[in-house]
C-alpha positions in Angstrom: 83.9 -93.6 124.5 80.9 -93.2 126.7 78.6 -96.2 127.5 75.3 -94.3 127.1 72.5 -96.4 125.8 71.4 -95.5 122.3 67.9 -94.1 122.3 65.5 -94.3 119.4 65.8 -90.5 118.9 69.6 -90.8 118.7 69.4 -93.6 116.1 66.7 -91.7 114.1 68.8 -88.6 114.1 71.8 -90.6 112.8 69.7 -92.0 110.1 68.3 -88.6 109.2 71.8 -87.1 109.2 73.2 -89.8 107.0 70.3 -89.6 104.5 69.2 -85.9 104.5 72.5 -84.4 105.5 74.4 -86.7 103.1 72.1 -85.6 100.3 72.6 -81.9 101.1 76.4 -82.4 101.2 76.5 -84.3 97.9 74.2 -81.8 96.3 76.6 -79.0 97.3 79.5 -81.1 96.1 77.9 -81.7 92.7 76.9 -78.1 92.1 80.3 -76.8 93.2 82.2 -79.4 91.3 80.3 -78.9 88.1 80.6 -75.2 88.3 84.3 -75.4 89.0 84.9 -77.8 86.0 82.8 -75.7 83.7 84.7 -72.6 84.8 88.0 -74.4 84.1 86.8 -75.0 80.5 85.4 -78.5 80.6 82.1 -79.1 78.6 79.0 -79.1 80.9 78.0 -82.7 79.9 81.4 -84.1 80.7 81.7 -82.2 83.9 78.2 -83.4 85.0 79.0 -87.0 84.2 82.4 -86.9 86.0 81.0 -85.2 89.1 77.9 -87.5 89.3 80.2 -90.6 89.2 82.3 -89.1 92.1 79.2 -88.0 94.0 78.1 -91.6 94.4 81.4 -92.3 96.2 81.2 -89.1 98.2 77.6 -90.1 99.4 78.8 -93.5 100.4 81.6 -92.0 102.4 79.5 -89.4 104.2 76.8 -92.0 104.8 79.2 -94.3 106.6 80.9 -91.4 108.4 77.5 -90.2 109.8 77.3 -93.5 111.8 81.0 -93.7 112.8 81.5 -90.1 114.0 81.5 -89.6 117.7 79.6 -86.3 117.7 76.1 -86.1 116.2 76.2 -82.3 116.3 79.4 -82.3 114.3 77.9 -84.7 111.7 74.9 -82.3 111.2 77.2 -79.3 111.1 79.6 -80.8 108.5 77.0 -82.3 106.3 74.3 -79.6 106.3 76.7 -76.7 106.7 79.2 -78.0 104.1 76.4 -78.6 101.6 75.1 -75.1 102.1 78.5 -73.6 101.8 79.4 -75.5 98.6 76.0 -74.7 97.0 76.5 -71.0 97.9 80.0 -71.0 96.4 78.7 -72.7 93.2 75.9 -70.1 93.0 78.4 -67.2 93.4 80.8 -68.8 90.9 78.0 -69.2 88.3 76.8 -65.6 88.8 80.4 -64.3 88.3 80.9 -66.3 85.1 77.7 -65.1 83.3 
């Protein structure tokens, strides 16, 4: 591990990644999970409740990971990119079911 001093910009970017990127990732997780469960036959209200309970744990995990990961670029790519990919997949799935 490098011994670079942490700058304010680096810390601010980690905080932004953990909050904004974590929110985007969890939003994608929730939309994809609800769409997947509804497509599998579960009632919407039950699917939403189950996914929202899991989403809290997912957000906690990605929030902590954003500070523990070695590469800040990887954190942004996984959280923002993963959130966008899951949201897009949920949108495509919901369009194909209707």
